[in-house]
N, CA, C and O atoms as a Tinker XYZ file with bonds, in Angstrom:
   448  protein
     1  N      0.828000   -1.189000    0.000000    73     2
     2  CA     0.000000    0.000000    0.000000    64     1     3
     3  C      0.871000    1.251000    0.000000    63     2     4     5
     4  O      0.569000    2.243000   -0.662000    81     3
     5  N      1.954000    1.174000    0.757000    73     3     6
     6  CA     2.872000    2.310000    0.827000    64     5     7
     7  C      3.516000    2.572000   -0.534000    63     6     8     9
     8  O      3.725000    3.726000   -0.908000    81     7
     9  N      3.830000    1.515000   -1.272000    73     7    10
    10  CA     4.426000    1.682000   -2.606000    64     9    11
    11  C      3.466000    2.378000   -3.554000    63    10    12    13
    12  O      3.886000    3.201000   -4.367000    81    11
    13  N      2.183000    2.059000   -3.458000    73    11    14
    14  CA     1.183000    2.706000   -4.313000    64    13    15
    15  C      1.067000    4.184000   -3.980000    63    14    16    17
    16  O      1.000000    5.021000   -4.880000    81    15
    17  N      1.041000    4.509000   -2.697000    73    15    18
    18  CA     0.964000    5.917000   -2.281000    64    17    19
    19  C      2.225000    6.669000   -2.697000    63    18    20    21
    20  O      2.158000    7.813000   -3.146000    81    19
    21  N      3.377000    6.014000   -2.543000    73    19    22
    22  CA     4.637000    6.649000   -2.943000    64    21    23
    23  C      4.681000    6.862000   -4.451000    63    22    24    25
    24  O      5.197000    7.876000   -4.920000    81    23
    25  N      4.146000    5.918000   -5.206000    73    23    26
    26  CA     4.089000    6.084000   -6.658000    64    25    27
    27  C      3.236000    7.275000   -7.059000    63    26    28    29
    28  O      3.614000    8.046000   -7.941000    81    27
    29  N      2.091000    7.427000   -6.416000    73    27    30
    30  CA     1.235000    8.579000   -6.690000    64    29    31
    31  C      1.901000    9.881000   -6.307000    63    30    32    33
    32  O      1.821000   10.868000   -7.038000    81    31
    33  N      2.563000    9.883000   -5.151000    73    31    34
    34  CA     3.278000   11.088000   -4.707000    64    33    35
    35  C      4.388000   11.441000   -5.682000    63    34    36    37
    36  O      4.602000   12.614000   -5.987000    81    35
    37  N      5.094000   10.432000   -6.172000    73    35    38
    38  CA     6.171000   10.672000   -7.132000    64    37    39
    39  C      5.636000   11.312000   -8.411000    63    38    40    41
    40  O      6.244000   12.237000   -8.950000    81    39
    41  N      4.508000   10.820000   -8.888000    73    39    42
    42  CA     3.897000   11.414000  -10.088000    64    41    43
    43  C      3.583000   12.889000   -9.834000    63    42    44    45
    44  O      3.878000   13.740000  -10.673000    81    43
    45  N      2.993000   13.190000   -8.692000    73    43    46
    46  CA     2.641000   14.572000   -8.340000    64    45    47
    47  C      3.894000   15.458000   -8.309000    63    46    48    49
    48  O      3.920000   16.535000   -8.904000    81    47
    49  N      4.920000   14.987000   -7.610000    73    47    50
    50  CA     6.149000   15.769000   -7.447000    64    49    51
    51  C      6.853000   15.980000   -8.780000    63    50    52    53
    52  O      7.339000   17.077000   -9.057000    81    51
    53  N      6.912000   14.946000   -9.604000    73    51    54
    54  CA     7.573000   15.078000  -10.906000    64    53    55
    55  C      6.857000   16.080000  -11.807000    63    54    56    57
    56  O      7.501000   16.865000  -12.503000    81    55
    57  N      5.539000   16.053000  -11.795000    73    55    58
    58  CA     4.790000   16.997000  -12.638000    64    57    59
    59  C      4.959000   18.419000  -12.126000    63    58    60    61
    60  O      5.134000   19.344000  -12.919000    81    59
    61  N      4.910000   18.605000  -10.820000    73    59    62
    62  CA     5.122000   19.942000  -10.257000    64    61    63
    63  C      6.520000   20.443000  -10.614000    63    62    64    65
    64  O      6.694000   21.602000  -10.993000    81    63
    65  N      7.510000   19.567000  -10.491000    73    63    66
    66  CA     8.895000   19.960000  -10.791000    64    65    67
    67  C      9.088000   20.272000  -12.272000    63    66    68    69
    68  O      9.777000   21.229000  -12.626000    81    67
    69  N      8.481000   19.463000  -13.132000    73    67    70
    70  CA     8.666000   19.638000  -14.572000    64    69    71
    71  C      7.934000   20.857000  -15.117000    63    70    72    73
    72  O      8.405000   21.496000  -16.058000    81    71
    73  N      6.792000   21.179000  -14.535000    73    71    74
    74  CA     5.982000   22.266000  -15.089000    64    73    75
    75  C      6.146000   23.590000  -14.351000    63    74    76    77
    76  O      5.825000   24.648000  -14.892000    81    75
    77  N      6.647000   23.534000  -13.118000    73    75    78
    78  CA     6.783000   24.758000  -12.341000    64    77    79
    79  C      5.471000   25.269000  -11.776000    63    78    80    81
    80  O      5.412000   26.375000  -11.238000    81    79
    81  N      4.436000   24.483000  -11.893000    73    79    82
    82  CA     3.134000   24.886000  -11.329000    64    81    83
    83  C      3.130000   24.631000   -9.829000    63    82    84    85
    84  O      3.899000   23.815000   -9.321000    81    83
    85  N      2.271000   25.324000   -9.146000    73    83    86
    86  CA     2.161000   25.170000   -7.693000    64    85    87
    87  C      1.550000   23.822000   -7.322000    63    86    88    89
    88  O      1.958000   23.194000   -6.345000    81    87
    89  N      0.578000   23.388000   -8.101000    73    87    90
    90  CA    -0.074000   22.096000   -7.905000    64    89    91
    91  C     -0.081000   21.373000   -9.238000    63    90    92    93
    92  O     -0.238000   22.003000  -10.284000    81    91
    93  N      0.086000   20.070000   -9.213000    73    91    94
    94  CA     0.220000   19.289000  -10.450000    64    93    95
    95  C     -1.018000   19.403000  -11.331000    63    94    96    97
    96  O     -0.896000   19.457000  -12.555000    81    95
    97  N     -2.195000   19.441000  -10.740000    73    95    98
    98  CA    -3.399000   19.476000  -11.564000    64    97    99
    99  C     -3.644000   20.837000  -12.203000    63    98   100   101
   100  O     -4.618000   21.008000  -12.936000    81    99
   101  N     -2.781000   21.798000  -11.939000    73    99   102
   102  CA    -2.838000   23.086000  -12.630000    64   101   103
   103  C     -2.246000   23.000000  -14.028000    63   102   104   105
   104  O     -2.373000   23.942000  -14.811000    81   103
   105  N     -1.602000   21.884000  -14.352000    73   103   106
   106  CA    -0.996000   21.729000  -15.676000    64   105   107
   107  C     -1.731000   20.657000  -16.465000    63   106   108   109
   108  O     -2.317000   19.740000  -15.890000    81   107
   109  N     -1.696000   20.780000  -17.764000    73   107   110
   110  CA    -2.308000   19.783000  -18.630000    64   109   111
   111  C     -1.608000   18.443000  -18.562000    63   110   112   113
   112  O     -2.209000   17.404000  -18.833000    81   111
   113  N     -0.320000   18.469000  -18.195000    73   111   114
   114  CA     0.440000   17.226000  -18.106000    64   113   115
   115  C     -0.106000   16.295000  -17.034000    63   114   116   117
   116  O      0.053000   15.078000  -17.127000    81   115
   117  N     -0.735000   16.846000  -16.037000    73   115   118
   118  CA    -1.304000   16.005000  -14.988000    64   117   119
   119  C     -2.370000   15.078000  -15.576000    63   118   120   121
   120  O     -2.443000   13.896000  -15.239000    81   119
   121  N     -3.188000   15.638000  -16.457000    73   119   122
   122  CA    -4.277000   14.851000  -17.024000    64   121   123
   123  C     -3.839000   14.016000  -18.226000    63   122   124   125
   124  O     -4.441000   12.980000  -18.511000    81   123
   125  N     -2.801000   14.456000  -18.928000    73   123   126
   126  CA    -2.347000   13.698000  -20.093000    64   125   127
   127  C     -1.269000   12.677000  -19.769000    63   126   128   129
   128  O     -1.103000   11.703000  -20.503000    81   127
   129  N     -0.530000   12.883000  -18.678000    73   127   130
   130  CA     0.555000   11.965000  -18.298000    64   129   131
   131  C      0.325000   11.407000  -16.892000    63   130   132   133
   132  O      0.445000   10.200000  -16.683000    81   131
   133  N      0.001000   12.255000  -15.944000    73   131   134
   134  CA    -0.092000   11.848000  -14.546000    64   133   135
   135  C     -1.208000   10.858000  -14.260000    63   134   136   137
   136  O     -0.969000    9.811000  -13.658000    81   135
   137  N     -2.415000   11.173000  -14.681000    73   135   138
   138  CA    -3.543000   10.274000  -14.436000    64   137   139
   139  C     -3.336000    8.940000  -15.154000    63   138   140   141
   140  O     -3.560000    7.895000  -14.543000    81   139
   141  N     -2.916000    8.929000  -16.432000    73   139   142
   142  CA    -2.633000    7.617000  -17.053000    64   141   143
   143  C     -1.537000    6.834000  -16.338000    63   142   144   145
   144  O     -1.623000    5.610000  -16.247000    81   143
   145  N     -0.510000    7.513000  -15.827000    73   143   146
   146  CA     0.550000    6.815000  -15.090000    64   145   147
   147  C     -0.002000    6.194000  -13.814000    63   146   148   149
   148  O      0.344000    5.062000  -13.477000    81   147
   149  N     -0.845000    6.914000  -13.112000    73   147   150
   150  CA    -1.456000    6.393000  -11.888000    64   149   151
   151  C     -2.383000    5.219000  -12.225000    63   150   152   153
   152  O     -2.421000    4.229000  -11.495000    81   151
   153  N     -3.119000    5.328000  -13.314000    73   151   154
   154  CA    -4.007000    4.230000  -13.730000    64   153   155
   155  C     -3.198000    2.988000  -14.097000    63   154   156   157
   156  O     -3.595000    1.867000  -13.776000    81   155
   157  N     -2.096000    3.181000  -14.750000    73   155   158
   158  CA    -1.230000    2.052000  -15.097000    64   157   159
   159  C     -0.681000    1.391000  -13.832000    63   158   160   161
   160  O     -0.665000    0.165000  -13.726000    81   159
   161  N     -0.237000    2.193000  -12.888000    73   159   162
   162  CA     0.246000    1.671000  -11.614000    64   161   163
   163  C     -0.863000    0.893000  -10.904000    63   162   164   165
   164  O     -0.628000   -0.206000  -10.400000    81   163
   165  N     -2.055000    1.454000  -10.865000    73   163   166
   166  CA    -3.177000    0.804000  -10.185000    64   165   167
   167  C     -3.552000   -0.509000  -10.874000    63   166   168   169
   168  O     -3.839000   -1.502000  -10.205000    81   167
   169  N     -3.548000   -0.514000  -12.194000    73   167   170
   170  CA    -3.869000   -1.745000  -12.933000    64   169   171
   171  C     -2.831000   -2.824000  -12.657000    63   170   172   173
   172  O     -3.175000   -3.988000  -12.451000    81   171
   173  N     -1.578000   -2.439000  -12.655000    73   171   174
   174  CA    -0.506000   -3.398000  -12.379000    64   173   175
   175  C     -0.634000   -3.970000  -10.967000    63   174   176   177
   176  O     -0.520000   -5.180000  -10.775000    81   175
   177  N     -0.869000   -3.114000   -9.992000    73   175   178
   178  CA    -1.017000   -3.587000   -8.620000    64   177   179
   179  C     -2.289000   -4.411000   -8.441000    63   178   180   181
   180  O     -2.298000   -5.368000   -7.667000    81   179
   181  N     -3.357000   -4.056000   -9.143000    73   179   182
   182  CA    -4.579000   -4.858000   -9.106000    64   181   183
   183  C     -4.360000   -6.234000   -9.706000    63   182   184   185
   184  O     -4.965000   -7.210000   -9.261000    81   183
   185  N     -3.506000   -6.322000  -10.708000    73   183   186
   186  CA    -3.171000   -7.605000  -11.311000    64   185   187
   187  C     -2.338000   -8.456000  -10.363000    63   186   188   189
   188  O     -2.577000   -9.654000  -10.213000    81   187
   189  N     -1.354000   -7.821000   -9.724000    73   187   190
   190  CA    -0.445000   -8.544000   -8.826000    64   189   191
   191  C     -1.160000   -8.979000   -7.548000    63   190   192   193
   192  O     -0.945000  -10.092000   -7.067000    81   191
   193  N     -2.003000   -8.115000   -7.000000    73   191   194
   194  CA    -2.739000   -8.414000   -5.767000    64   193   195
   195  C     -4.217000   -8.108000   -5.994000    63   194   196   197
   196  O     -4.671000   -7.007000   -5.681000    81   195
   197  N     -4.977000   -9.070000   -6.536000    73   195   198
   198  CA    -6.358000   -8.794000   -6.934000    64   197   199
   199  C     -7.367000   -8.627000   -5.797000    63   198   200   201
   200  O     -8.445000   -8.077000   -6.022000    81   199
   201  N     -7.054000   -9.080000   -4.599000    73   199   202
   202  CA    -8.011000   -8.944000   -3.495000    64   201   203
   203  C     -8.134000   -7.481000   -3.075000    63   202   204   205
   204  O     -7.140000   -6.776000   -2.905000    81   203
   205  N     -9.377000   -7.051000   -2.914000    73   203   206
   206  CA    -9.681000   -5.653000   -2.539000    64   205   207
   207  C     -8.918000   -4.673000   -3.441000    63   206   208   209
   208  O     -8.237000   -3.769000   -2.958000    81   207
   209  N     -9.042000   -4.864000   -4.720000    73   207   210
   210  CA    -8.253000   -4.098000   -5.695000    64   209   211
   211  C     -8.553000   -2.603000   -5.687000    63   210   212   213
   212  O     -7.719000   -1.816000   -6.135000    81   211
   213  N     -9.700000   -2.193000   -5.198000    73   211   214
   214  CA   -10.044000   -0.776000   -5.188000    64   213   215
   215  C     -8.989000    0.059000   -4.452000    63   214   216   217
   216  O     -8.767000    1.227000   -4.770000    81   215
   217  N     -8.344000   -0.572000   -3.458000    73   215   218
   218  CA    -7.359000    0.184000   -2.665000    64   217   219
   219  C     -6.174000    0.627000   -3.505000    63   218   220   221
   220  O     -5.550000    1.644000   -3.200000    81   219
   221  N     -5.850000   -0.122000   -4.565000    73   219   222
   222  CA    -4.727000    0.243000   -5.433000    64   221   223
   223  C     -5.065000    1.455000   -6.292000    63   222   224   225
   224  O     -4.165000    2.125000   -6.799000    81   223
   225  N     -6.326000    1.736000   -6.456000    73   223   226
   226  CA    -6.726000    2.941000   -7.160000    64   225   227
   227  C     -6.787000    4.162000   -6.264000    63   226   228   229
   228  O     -6.569000    5.285000   -6.718000    81   227
   229  N     -7.080000    3.946000   -5.005000    73   227   230
   230  CA    -7.209000    5.055000   -4.051000    64   229   231
   231  C     -5.856000    5.475000   -3.484000    63   230   232   233
   232  O     -5.601000    6.665000   -3.299000    81   231
   233  N     -4.991000    4.506000   -3.208000    73   231   234
   234  CA    -3.712000    4.785000   -2.540000    64   233   235
   235  C     -2.837000    5.805000   -3.284000    63   234   236   237
   236  O     -2.280000    6.689000   -2.633000    81   235
   237  N     -2.687000    5.725000   -4.622000    73   235   238
   238  CA    -1.853000    6.736000   -5.292000    64   237   239
   239  C     -2.406000    8.163000   -5.147000    63   238   240   241
   240  O     -1.647000    9.122000   -5.011000    81   239
   241  N     -3.729000    8.282000   -5.181000    73   239   242
   242  CA    -4.317000    9.613000   -5.026000    64   241   243
   243  C     -4.170000   10.104000   -3.594000    63   242   244   245
   244  O     -4.036000   11.306000   -3.364000    81   243
   245  N     -4.194000    9.188000   -2.623000    73   243   246
   246  CA    -3.925000    9.586000   -1.237000    64   245   247
   247  C     -2.489000   10.092000   -1.116000    63   246   248   249
   248  O     -2.224000   11.074000   -0.423000    81   247
   249  N     -1.571000    9.415000   -1.796000    73   247   250
   250  CA    -0.182000    9.882000   -1.802000    64   249   251
   251  C     -0.052000   11.260000   -2.425000    63   250   252   253
   252  O      0.728000   12.090000   -1.957000    81   251
   253  N     -0.817000   11.502000   -3.478000    73   251   254
   254  CA    -0.790000   12.823000   -4.108000    64   253   255
   255  C     -1.377000   13.879000   -3.183000    63   254   256   257
   256  O     -0.876000   15.001000   -3.116000    81   255
   257  N     -2.429000   13.523000   -2.478000    73   255   258
   258  CA    -3.038000   14.463000   -1.538000    64   257   259
   259  C     -2.037000   14.880000   -0.459000    63   258   260   261
   260  O     -1.894000   16.064000   -0.154000    81   259
   261  N     -1.347000   13.890000    0.113000    73   259   262
   262  CA    -0.378000   14.220000    1.166000    64   261   263
   263  C      0.823000   14.978000    0.602000    63   262   264   265
   264  O      1.404000   15.816000    1.292000    81   263
   265  N      1.197000   14.693000   -0.636000    73   263   266
   266  CA     2.273000   15.469000   -1.272000    64   265   267
   267  C      1.862000   16.917000   -1.428000    63   266   268   269
   268  O      2.647000   17.829000   -1.167000    81   267
   269  N      0.634000   17.122000   -1.853000    73   267   270
   270  CA     0.133000   18.479000   -2.011000    64   269   271
   271  C      0.126000   19.203000   -0.662000    63   270   272   273
   272  O      0.510000   20.369000   -0.572000    81   271
   273  N     -0.314000   18.502000    0.383000    73   271   274
   274  CA    -0.321000   19.131000    1.710000    64   273   275
   275  C      1.084000   19.526000    2.152000    63   274   276   277
   276  O      1.281000   20.600000    2.720000    81   275
   277  N      2.051000   18.665000    1.892000    73   275   278
   278  CA     3.423000   18.965000    2.295000    64   277   279
   279  C      4.046000   20.084000    1.463000    63   278   280   281
   280  O      4.830000   20.882000    1.976000    81   279
   281  N      3.700000   20.140000    0.191000    73   279   282
   282  CA     4.315000   21.127000   -0.699000    64   281   283
   283  C      3.637000   22.491000   -0.619000    63   282   284   285
   284  O      4.306000   23.523000   -0.664000    81   283
   285  N      2.320000   22.496000   -0.501000    73   283   286
   286  CA     1.557000   23.742000   -0.553000    64   285   287
   287  C      0.992000   24.108000    0.809000    63   286   288   289
   288  O      0.867000   25.286000    1.144000    81   287
   289  N      0.653000   23.098000    1.585000    73   287   290
   290  CA     0.021000   23.326000    2.880000    64   289   291
   291  C     -1.486000   23.340000    2.732000    63   290   292   293
   292  O     -2.017000   23.499000    1.633000    81   291
   293  N     -2.167000   23.171000    3.852000    73   291   294
   294  CA    -3.633000   23.202000    3.774000    64   293   295
   295  C     -4.101000   24.622000    3.496000    63   294   296   297
   296  O     -3.590000   25.585000    4.067000    81   295
   297  N     -5.046000   24.729000    2.640000    73   295   298
   298  CA    -5.579000   26.049000    2.304000    64   297   299
   299  C     -7.069000   26.096000    2.561000    63   298   300   301
   300  O     -7.657000   25.171000    3.122000    81   299
   301  N     -7.655000   27.178000    2.142000    73   299   302
   302  CA    -9.092000   27.356000    2.327000    64   301   303
   303  C     -9.909000   26.352000    1.529000    63   302   304   305
   304  O    -11.045000   26.041000    1.888000    81   303
   305  N     -9.325000   25.842000    0.438000    73   303   306
   306  CA   -10.060000   24.935000   -0.438000    64   305   307
   307  C     -9.756000   23.466000   -0.172000    63   306   308   309
   308  O     -9.988000   22.620000   -1.036000    81   307
   309  N     -9.241000   23.155000    1.010000    73   307   310
   310  CA    -8.905000   21.775000    1.349000    64   309   311
   311  C    -10.092000   20.817000    1.195000    63   310   312   313
   312  O     -9.911000   19.738000    0.631000    81   311
   313  N    -11.294000   21.157000    1.668000    73   311   314
   314  CA   -12.423000   20.233000    1.470000    64   313   315
   315  C    -12.729000   19.999000   -0.015000    63   314   316   317
   316  O    -13.058000   18.880000   -0.409000    81   315
   317  N    -12.623000   21.035000   -0.826000    73   315   318
   318  CA   -12.834000   20.870000   -2.256000    64   317   319
   319  C    -11.745000   19.989000   -2.859000    63   318   320   321
   320  O    -12.027000   19.168000   -3.732000    81   319
   321  N    -10.518000   20.149000   -2.406000    73   319   322
   322  CA    -9.424000   19.311000   -2.883000    64   321   323
   323  C     -9.659000   17.846000   -2.579000    63   322   324   325
   324  O     -9.376000   16.988000   -3.415000    81   323
   325  N    -10.172000   17.544000   -1.397000    73   323   326
   326  CA   -10.504000   16.163000   -1.044000    64   325   327
   327  C    -11.557000   15.588000   -1.987000    63   326   328   329
   328  O    -11.460000   14.438000   -2.415000    81   327
   329  N    -12.550000   16.392000   -2.301000    73   327   330
   330  CA   -13.604000   15.943000   -3.223000    64   329   331
   331  C    -13.019000   15.697000   -4.605000    63   330   332   333
   332  O    -13.341000   14.698000   -5.247000    81   331
   333  N    -12.166000   16.595000   -5.065000    73   331   334
   334  CA   -11.559000   16.436000   -6.388000    64   333   335
   335  C    -10.694000   15.185000   -6.434000    63   334   336   337
   336  O    -10.748000   14.435000   -7.409000    81   335
   337  N     -9.900000   14.947000   -5.397000    73   335   338
   338  CA    -9.094000   13.727000   -5.367000    64   337   339
   339  C     -9.990000   12.497000   -5.365000    63   338   340   341
   340  O     -9.652000   11.488000   -5.983000    81   339
   341  N    -11.118000   12.567000   -4.685000    73   339   342
   342  CA   -12.066000   11.445000   -4.707000    64   341   343
   343  C    -12.585000   11.172000   -6.107000    63   342   344   345
   344  O    -12.659000   10.021000   -6.536000    81   343
   345  N    -12.940000   12.224000   -6.811000    73   343   346
   346  CA   -13.428000   12.062000   -8.188000    64   345   347
   347  C    -12.307000   11.572000   -9.098000    63   346   348   349
   348  O    -12.526000   10.708000   -9.948000    81   347
   349  N    -11.111000   12.122000   -8.922000    73   347   350
   350  CA    -9.984000   11.709000   -9.754000    64   349   351
   351  C     -9.539000   10.272000   -9.492000    63   350   352   353
   352  O     -8.836000    9.682000  -10.313000    81   351
   353  N     -9.938000    9.713000   -8.368000    73   351   354
   354  CA    -9.565000    8.325000   -8.086000    64   353   355
   355  C    -10.440000    7.326000   -8.838000    63   354   356   357
   356  O    -10.099000    6.145000   -8.905000    81   355
   357  N    -11.540000    7.768000   -9.394000    73   355   358
   358  CA   -12.451000    6.841000  -10.089000    64   357   359
   359  C    -11.763000    6.123000  -11.246000    63   358   360   361
   360  O    -11.874000    4.899000  -11.322000    81   359
   361  N    -11.056000    6.807000  -12.154000    73   359   362
   362  CA   -10.390000    6.063000  -13.237000    64   361   363
   363  C     -9.352000    5.068000  -12.732000    63   362   364   365
   364  O     -9.230000    3.975000  -13.285000    81   363
   365  N     -8.606000    5.425000  -11.696000    73   363   366
   366  CA    -7.586000    4.503000  -11.204000    64   365   367
   367  C     -8.211000    3.323000  -10.462000    63   366   368   369
   368  O     -7.664000    2.221000  -10.503000    81   367
   369  N     -9.330000    3.523000   -9.793000    73   367   370
   370  CA   -10.039000    2.397000   -9.164000    64   369   371
   371  C    -10.549000    1.456000  -10.241000    63   370   372   373
   372  O    -10.451000    0.237000  -10.097000    81   371
   373  N    -11.090000    2.007000  -11.316000    73   371   374
   374  CA   -11.557000    1.163000  -12.424000    64   373   375
   375  C    -10.397000    0.413000  -13.067000    63   374   376   377
   376  O    -10.544000   -0.751000  -13.439000    81   375
   377  N     -9.254000    1.061000  -13.201000    73   375   378
   378  CA    -8.076000    0.397000  -13.767000    64   377   379
   379  C     -7.609000   -0.734000  -12.854000    63   378   380   381
   380  O     -7.244000   -1.806000  -13.335000    81   379
   381  N     -7.617000   -0.506000  -11.552000    73   379   382
   382  CA    -7.227000   -1.550000  -10.599000    64   381   383
   383  C     -8.194000   -2.728000  -10.666000    63   382   384   385
   384  O     -7.778000   -3.884000  -10.599000    81   383
   385  N     -9.465000   -2.433000  -10.798000    73   383   386
   386  CA   -10.472000   -3.501000  -10.923000    64   385   387
   387  C    -10.258000   -4.285000  -12.208000    63   386   388   389
   388  O    -10.434000   -5.503000  -12.228000    81   387
   389  N     -9.880000   -3.601000  -13.278000    73   387   390
   390  CA    -9.594000   -4.288000  -14.536000    64   389   391
   391  C     -8.387000   -5.209000  -14.378000    63   390   392   393
   392  O     -8.412000   -6.349000  -14.841000    81   391
   393  N     -7.340000   -4.725000  -13.733000    73   391   394
   394  CA    -6.176000   -5.562000  -13.475000    64   393   395
   395  C     -6.535000   -6.778000  -12.641000    63   394   396   397
   396  O     -6.036000   -7.875000  -12.892000    81   395
   397  N     -7.390000   -6.594000  -11.658000    73   395   398
   398  CA    -7.851000   -7.692000  -10.821000    64   397   399
   399  C     -8.664000   -8.692000  -11.633000    63   398   400   401
   400  O     -8.505000   -9.903000  -11.479000    81   399
   401  N     -9.522000   -8.187000  -12.485000    73   399   402
   402  CA   -10.346000   -9.048000  -13.339000    64   401   403
   403  C     -9.467000   -9.914000  -14.241000    63   402   404   405
   404  O     -9.693000  -11.118000  -14.360000    81   403
   405  N     -8.474000   -9.306000  -14.870000    73   403   406
   406  CA    -7.562000  -10.041000  -15.747000    64   405   407
   407  C     -6.802000  -11.103000  -14.951000    63   406   408   409
   408  O     -6.644000  -12.230000  -15.419000    81   407
   409  N     -6.336000  -10.756000  -13.761000    73   407   410
   410  CA    -5.608000  -11.716000  -12.929000    64   409   411
   411  C     -6.497000  -12.893000  -12.546000    63   410   412   413
   412  O     -6.063000  -14.044000  -12.588000    81   411
   413  N     -7.740000  -12.604000  -12.173000    73   411   414
   414  CA    -8.662000  -13.669000  -11.786000    64   413   415
   415  C     -9.015000  -14.563000  -12.971000    63   414   416   417
   416  O     -9.099000  -15.781000  -12.821000    81   415
   417  N     -9.219000  -13.981000  -14.125000    73   415   418
   418  CA    -9.501000  -14.791000  -15.326000    64   417   419
   419  C     -8.301000  -15.654000  -15.680000    63   418   420   421
   420  O     -8.448000  -16.816000  -16.059000    81   419
   421  N     -7.132000  -15.084000  -15.555000    73   419   422
   422  CA    -5.904000  -15.827000  -15.861000    64   421   423
   423  C     -5.715000  -16.982000  -14.881000    63   422   424   425
   424  O     -5.283000  -18.065000  -15.275000    81   423
   425  N     -6.033000  -16.759000  -13.614000    73   423   426
   426  CA    -5.894000  -17.803000  -12.594000    64   425   427
   427  C     -6.839000  -18.960000  -12.849000    63   426   428   429
   428  O     -6.521000  -20.107000  -12.537000    81   427
   429  N     -8.012000  -18.660000  -13.420000    73   427   430
   430  CA    -8.978000  -19.709000  -13.731000    64   429   431
   431  C     -8.652000  -20.420000  -15.040000    63   430   432   433
   432  O     -9.296000  -21.408000  -15.394000    81   431
   433  N     -7.656000  -19.918000  -15.753000    73   431   434
   434  CA    -7.259000  -20.562000  -17.005000    64   433   435
   435  C     -7.922000  -20.008000  -18.244000    63   434   436   437
   436  O     -7.696000  -20.516000  -19.342000    81   435
   437  N     -8.736000  -18.977000  -18.094000    73   435   438
   438  CA    -9.392000  -18.360000  -19.240000    64   437   439
   439  C     -8.480000  -17.292000  -19.817000    63   438   440   441
   440  O     -7.684000  -16.693000  -19.094000    81   439
   441  N     -8.591000  -17.055000  -21.091000    73   439   442
   442  CA    -7.824000  -15.967000  -21.704000    64   441   443
   443  C     -8.557000  -14.662000  -21.498000    63   442   444   445
   444  O     -9.786000  -14.636000  -21.560000    81   443
   445  N     -7.846000  -13.583000  -21.256000    73   443   446
   446  CA    -8.486000  -12.297000  -20.981000    64   445   447
   447  C     -9.224000  -11.703000  -22.148000    63   446   448
   448  O     -9.800000  -10.622000  -22.027000    81   447
């Protein structure tokens, strides 16, 4: 779980560093590179550990949330930020579920 959160935090930090924006989601790269990277990580972890796969989709976004808190600090819009991270976790949760589905089908001997 810690690796998933660290992976999400790394994506956040790299995008902030590369773009010079205060928050990663202020740049287009977050949505064109960051979210797909997190989804790929979640799918891979869902494949490797299919039980309760939803957590692999949530953990990277939790890591990003804590990275944002450490880099920017809590602001007036913290509750809105939590809601946005919740919404942004939907694609990665779906990707983790897909990875879990493929792993389970493979374990049963069916082709994906």
